[in-house]
C-alpha positions, 0 to 999 in steps of 0.5 A: 505506483500501484493504485491499491498501494496509493489508496492504502497510502491515502488511507494512512494519510487520512488516519494520521492527518492530525500529525501532518497538520499539527506539527510545528517546530519539533515533533513531540514525544509519542505520548504527547503527540497523541494529546496534541493531535486534533480530531478531524472535526477540529481541523480547519476546512483548508486542512481537511481539503489538503488531506483529501484533495489527492484522493478526490482527484483520483476518485474523480479521474477514475470512475472505473476504479471507484469500487476497487478504491472503496473496497481497499479503503474498507479493507484498510479500515478493518486491519489491525494496527499490526496488519497496517504496520506490516502493509507499510513495511511491505510498501517500503520494500516495494518502493525500493525495488527495481523494475525487474524485481517488481515484475518478478514479484507481480508474476509470483503474486499472480501465480500464488493467488489461486494456490493453496498454502502448501502450493505457495510454500512449494513455489516459494521454496522452488523460487529461492532455489532458482538462479537469476536466469531460471527466475527470468525464464520462469517470469517469461513463462508466467508473465504478470498482467500489466500494472494499473 
């Protein structure tokens, strides 16, 4: 899984930490869930360690990625709830893609990254009009970087 996606998941995990630790037998109704979830300060040391351990391991194992990880965490924190929901939906789509489709999406994303909105729309429209063979040829001509 892409490290930036993993970081977003870690931020999500930290944001929803109380739910994982506080739920017992049945999930309470949404209004009740808000009141039932403890604040971070009310979690036990063991619960906090459980939540933070995966992030700590990635942080310590990848000194070269720390600045990027920190930047992603800052971006996640600055997102609105709607933006976070959209990011979660996108992650769900990504996780269910086959490897070839992911390669195509990486190539498209990298190509669109430096484009104006109009250029991106034109490429998307062109992409949607391509056959599978034309898409494969386009990806071969515009290969994505190797995933991190």
